[in-house]
C-alpha positions as CSV (number, residue, x, y, z in Angstrom):
1,X,-53.3,78.4,-15.3
2,X,-52.2,75.3,-13.4
3,X,-49.0,75.7,-11.5
4,X,-46.9,73.4,-9.4
5,X,-44.1,74.8,-7.2
6,X,-41.5,72.3,-6.0
7,X,-44.2,69.6,-5.2
8,X,-42.8,66.8,-3.1
9,X,-44.6,63.8,-1.7
10,X,-43.1,61.2,0.6
11,X,-44.7,58.1,2.1
12,X,-42.4,57.0,4.9
13,X,-39.0,56.7,3.4
14,X,-40.3,56.4,-0.2
15,X,-40.3,59.6,-2.3
16,X,-43.1,59.5,-4.9
17,X,-42.8,63.0,-6.2
18,X,-39.8,65.2,-5.8
19,X,-39.3,69.0,-6.5
20,X,-41.8,69.0,-9.3
21,X,-42.3,72.5,-10.8
22,X,-44.2,73.2,-14.0
23,X,-46.9,75.4,-15.5
24,X,-49.9,74.3,-17.6
25,X,-51.0,77.2,-19.8
26,X,-54.5,77.9,-21.1
27,X,-55.4,77.5,-24.8
28,X,-53.4,74.3,-25.3
29,X,-53.7,70.5,-24.6
30,X,-50.9,69.5,-22.3
31,X,-50.0,65.8,-22.1
32,X,-48.8,64.6,-18.7
33,X,-46.7,61.5,-19.3
34,X,-44.6,59.1,-17.4
35,X,-44.1,55.3,-16.9
36,X,-46.1,53.4,-14.3
37,X,-45.1,54.5,-10.9
38,X,-43.7,57.8,-12.1
39,X,-46.0,59.8,-9.8
40,X,-48.6,61.2,-12.2
41,X,-51.7,60.3,-10.3
42,X,-50.1,61.4,-7.0
43,X,-49.3,64.8,-8.6
44,X,-52.8,65.2,-9.9
45,X,-54.2,64.4,-6.5
46,X,-52.0,67.1,-5.0
47,X,-53.2,69.6,-7.6
48,X,-56.7,68.9,-6.5
49,X,-56.1,68.9,-2.8
50,X,-56.8,65.2,-2.3
51,X,-53.2,64.5,-1.1
52,X,-51.3,67.0,1.0
53,X,-47.8,67.6,-0.4
54,X,-44.9,66.9,2.0
55,X,-43.4,70.1,0.6
56,X,-44.2,72.6,-2.1
57,X,-47.6,73.9,-3.3
58,X,-49.9,74.1,-6.3
59,X,-52.4,76.6,-7.6
60,X,-55.2,76.5,-10.2
61,X,-56.4,79.9,-11.4
62,X,-53.9,81.5,-9.0
63,X,-55.4,79.8,-5.9
64,X,-55.1,76.5,-4.1
65,X,-58.0,74.2,-5.2
66,X,-59.4,74.0,-1.7
67,X,-59.8,77.8,-1.5
68,X,-62.2,78.0,-4.5
69,X,-65.7,78.8,-3.3
70,X,-67.3,76.9,-6.2
71,X,-64.5,74.5,-7.5
72,X,-66.7,72.8,-10.1
73,X,-66.8,76.1,-12.0
74,X,-63.0,76.5,-11.8
75,X,-61.7,72.9,-12.3
76,X,-63.3,69.8,-13.8
77,X,-61.4,66.6,-12.9
78,X,-61.6,62.9,-13.8
79,X,-59.2,60.8,-11.7
80,X,-61.3,57.6,-11.2
81,X,-64.3,57.2,-13.4
82,X,-65.8,54.5,-11.3
83,X,-66.1,56.6,-8.2
84,X,-69.9,56.7,-8.4
85,X,-72.5,55.0,-6.2
86,X,-73.5,52.0,-8.3
87,X,-77.1,52.2,-7.4
88,X,-77.5,55.7,-8.8
89,X,-78.5,56.5,-12.3
90,X,-76.2,58.7,-14.4
91,X,-78.8,61.5,-14.3
92,X,-79.1,61.5,-10.5
93,X,-75.3,61.3,-10.0
94,X,-74.9,64.5,-12.1
95,X,-77.9,66.1,-10.4
96,X,-76.4,65.5,-7.0
97,X,-73.2,67.3,-8.1
98,X,-75.2,70.1,-9.7
99,X,-77.1,70.8,-6.5
100,X,-73.9,71.5,-4.6
101,X,-73.2,74.4,-6.9
102,X,-76.6,75.6,-7.9
103,X,-76.2,74.3,-11.4
104,X,-79.5,74.1,-13.3
105,X,-80.9,70.8,-14.7
106,X,-80.6,72.0,-18.3
107,X,-76.8,71.9,-17.8
108,X,-77.0,68.2,-16.7
109,X,-79.0,67.5,-19.9
110,X,-76.4,69.4,-21.9
111,X,-73.4,67.4,-20.7
112,X,-75.3,64.1,-21.0
113,X,-75.8,64.9,-24.7
114,X,-72.2,66.1,-25.0
115,X,-70.8,62.8,-23.9
116,X,-73.3,60.7,-25.7
117,X,-75.0,58.9,-22.8
118,X,-78.4,60.7,-22.7
119,X,-80.2,57.5,-23.8
120,X,-78.9,55.6,-20.8
121,X,-79.1,58.5,-18.3
122,X,-81.9,56.8,-16.3
123,X,-80.0,53.5,-16.0
124,X,-78.1,52.5,-12.9
125,X,-74.3,53.0,-13.1
126,X,-73.6,49.5,-11.9
127,X,-74.6,48.2,-15.3
128,X,-72.3,50.6,-17.2
129,X,-69.4,49.4,-19.3
130,X,-66.0,50.8,-18.7
131,X,-66.4,53.2,-21.7
132,X,-69.8,54.4,-20.5
133,X,-68.3,55.0,-17.0
134,X,-65.6,57.1,-18.6
135,X,-68.1,59.2,-20.5
136,X,-70.1,59.8,-17.3
137,X,-66.9,60.8,-15.5
138,X,-66.1,63.3,-18.3
139,X,-69.7,64.6,-18.0
140,X,-69.1,65.3,-14.3
141,X,-65.8,67.0,-15.0
142,X,-67.5,69.4,-17.5
143,X,-70.7,70.0,-15.5
144,X,-69.6,73.3,-14.0
145,X,-68.3,74.6,-17.4
146,X,-64.8,75.0,-15.8
147,X,-61.9,77.0,-17.0
148,X,-59.4,74.2,-16.2
149,X,-59.8,70.4,-16.9
150,X,-57.7,67.7,-15.4
151,X,-58.2,64.2,-16.8
152,X,-56.4,61.0,-15.9
153,X,-56.4,58.4,-18.6
154,X,-59.7,59.6,-20.2
155,X,-59.6,57.2,-23.1
156,X,-59.5,54.0,-21.0
157,X,-62.3,51.6,-22.2
158,X,-63.4,53.8,-25.1
159,X,-63.9,52.3,-28.6
160,X,-62.2,54.0,-31.7
161,X,-65.2,56.4,-32.1
162,X,-64.9,57.3,-28.4
163,X,-61.2,57.9,-28.7
164,X,-61.7,60.2,-31.7
165,X,-64.5,62.0,-29.8
166,X,-62.2,62.6,-26.8
167,X,-59.4,63.9,-29.0
168,X,-61.7,66.4,-30.7
169,X,-63.3,67.4,-27.4
170,X,-60.0,68.2,-25.7
171,X,-58.8,70.2,-28.7
172,X,-62.1,72.2,-28.8
173,X,-61.8,72.9,-25.0
174,X,-58.3,74.2,-25.5
175,X,-59.4,76.3,-28.5
176,X,-61.9,78.0,-26.2
177,X,-59.0,79.2,-24.0
178,X,-59.4,76.6,-21.3
179,X,-56.4,74.9,-19.5
180,X,-56.3,71.2,-20.3
181,X,-54.0,68.7,-18.6
182,X,-54.5,65.1,-19.6
183,X,-52.5,61.9,-18.7
184,X,-52.3,58.9,-21.0
185,X,-50.2,55.9,-21.7
186,X,-51.2,55.9,-25.4
187,X,-48.4,57.7,-27.1
188,X,-49.9,57.6,-30.5
189,X,-53.0,59.4,-29.2
190,X,-51.0,62.0,-27.3
191,X,-49.1,62.7,-30.5
192,X,-52.4,63.6,-32.2
193,X,-54.0,65.4,-29.3
194,X,-51.4,67.3,-27.2
195,X,-49.3,70.3,-28.2
196,X,-47.2,70.5,-25.0
197,X,-45.7,67.8,-22.8
198,X,-44.8,67.5,-19.2
199,X,-42.9,64.2,-18.7
200,X,-41.9,62.8,-15.3
201,X,-40.0,59.7,-14.2
202,X,-39.6,58.4,-10.7
203,X,-41.3,61.6,-9.5
204,X,-38.9,64.0,-11.1
205,X,-39.4,66.3,-14.1
206,X,-37.7,64.9,-17.2
207,X,-39.1,67.2,-19.9
208,X,-41.3,70.3,-20.2
209,X,-41.6,71.2,-23.9
210,X,-43.7,71.1,-27.0
211,X,-44.4,67.8,-28.8
212,X,-42.7,69.0,-31.9
213,X,-39.5,70.0,-30.1
214,X,-39.4,66.9,-28.0
215,X,-39.6,64.6,-31.0
216,X,-37.2,66.7,-33.0
217,X,-34.6,66.8,-30.3
218,X,-34.9,63.3,-29.1
219,X,-32.0,62.0,-31.3
220,X,-33.9,58.8,-32.1
221,X,-34.7,59.9,-35.7
222,X,-32.7,58.7,-38.7
223,X,-31.8,59.5,-42.3
224,X,-31.9,56.9,-45.0
225,X,-29.1,57.4,-47.6
226,X,-28.9,55.6,-50.9
227,X,-25.5,55.9,-52.6
228,X,-23.2,53.7,-54.7
229,X,-20.3,54.8,-52.4
230,X,-21.9,53.9,-49.1
231,X,-18.7,52.6,-47.6
232,X,-16.8,55.9,-48.3
233,X,-19.6,58.1,-47.2
234,X,-20.0,56.1,-44.0
235,X,-16.3,56.7,-43.2
236,X,-16.6,60.4,-43.8
237,X,-19.7,60.7,-41.6
238,X,-18.2,58.7,-38.7
239,X,-18.0,60.9,-35.6
240,X,-18.8,60.7,-31.9
241,X,-22.6,60.3,-31.4
242,X,-23.2,59.3,-35.0
243,X,-24.5,55.7,-35.6
244,X,-24.4,54.3,-39.1
245,X,-26.1,51.0,-40.0
246,X,-26.0,49.3,-43.4
247,X,-28.4,46.4,-43.8
248,X,-28.2,46.3,-47.6
249,X,-25.6,47.3,-50.2
250,X,-25.7,51.0,-51.1
251,X,-28.1,51.9,-48.2
252,X,-27.1,53.6,-45.0
253,X,-29.3,54.3,-42.0
254,X,-27.7,57.3,-40.2
255,X,-28.5,58.5,-36.7
256,X,-27.0,61.4,-34.8
257,X,-26.8,63.9,-37.6
258,X,-29.2,65.5,-40.1
259,X,-29.8,65.3,-43.8
260,X,-28.2,68.7,-44.5
261,X,-24.9,67.6,-43.0
262,X,-25.0,64.3,-44.9
263,X,-25.8,66.0,-48.2
264,X,-23.0,68.6,-47.8
265,X,-20.5,66.0,-46.9
266,X,-21.4,63.9,-50.0
267,X,-21.2,67.0,-52.2
268,X,-17.8,68.1,-50.9
269,X,-16.4,64.7,-51.8
270,X,-18.2,64.2,-55.1
271,X,-20.2,61.3,-53.9
272,X,-23.5,60.8,-55.8
273,X,-26.6,60.4,-53.6
274,X,-29.8,58.9,-55.0
275,X,-31.9,59.2,-51.9
276,X,-31.7,61.3,-48.7
277,X,-34.8,60.7,-46.6
278,X,-35.2,61.8,-43.0
279,X,-37.3,59.6,-40.8
280,X,-38.6,61.5,-37.8
281,X,-38.9,59.6,-34.5
282,X,-42.3,58.9,-33.2
283,X,-43.4,60.3,-29.9
284,X,-43.4,56.7,-28.5
285,X,-39.8,56.2,-29.6
286,X,-38.7,59.5,-28.0
287,X,-40.6,58.8,-24.8
288,X,-39.2,55.3,-24.4
289,X,-35.7,56.7,-25.0
290,X,-36.1,59.4,-22.4
291,X,-37.7,57.3,-19.7
292,X,-35.7,54.1,-20.2
293,X,-33.9,54.6,-16.8
294,X,-37.1,55.7,-15.0
295,X,-39.2,52.5,-15.6
296,X,-40.0,51.0,-12.2
297,X,-41.5,47.7,-13.4
298,X,-39.6,46.0,-16.2
299,X,-40.8,42.7,-17.6
300,X,-38.4,40.2,-19.0
301,X,-38.6,39.4,-22.6
302,X,-38.6,35.7,-23.6
303,X,-38.9,34.1,-27.1
304,X,-40.7,31.1,-25.6
305,X,-43.8,30.8,-23.5
306,X,-43.5,29.7,-19.9
307,X,-43.5,26.0,-19.3
308,X,-47.0,24.6,-19.3
309,X,-48.5,27.6,-21.0
310,X,-51.2,26.8,-23.6
311,X,-50.1,26.9,-27.2
């Protein structure tokens, strides 16, 4: 298990992470989400002992990371895939890590095969593409066959086949009973990969829940209603928190209530309903709604290109 207890990190008068408490359980993929500047990378660095918290503490497997005698066997981490000497080959980079823990060469060969870079293992890392560098970083994280895996943006630079491979890999690791914590800005990928979510904004915990519950309870879903008495039904459904939009005659888009309530209301008043279709919010929609007030860098939206820009 990965646990954070009131983690707080300040740099001067700026608080990057504040009173962050959560638990990452084994056997499931947990997505660690938040806007840019939310404090995700800083939190991961504190979990791994790379940054000292101003207050609070964290444990992995019941102990602080720095107290593990053989940390590669306990925790595999990828925070910065390019943190490799460019003059080394992929094979020698992994062998150098293996020697620190008495890991045999056959395990190096296994992880090279697992991540799909065995054919380029003898090439210098400085010639690797971003995707190849990511695969090498993941190989290093898995080298010690760890019980917990912490990955920061592991799909960066990967092609569609690589993204699918990462998705299946993370799910298989969780199915083996490992603890998997992964950050990503790709909401569509997190919706397919993660089962649980920890979401932070401006360093504070915003949500700690399952993907299913988060999307269901977000309030951003809607119900499409087709009825010849749209005006009357809209009046009957009007209530605080309920938003009703009609972009075409006889069609309502209702937010803030569910299909069961709409159907019962229509039946009680003898209103015929030809269609009643719930539209569940996407993870991206729910995430954007939750973190709207936590975005640190907001770009302005303009319908025209800046003056002098190429057409």
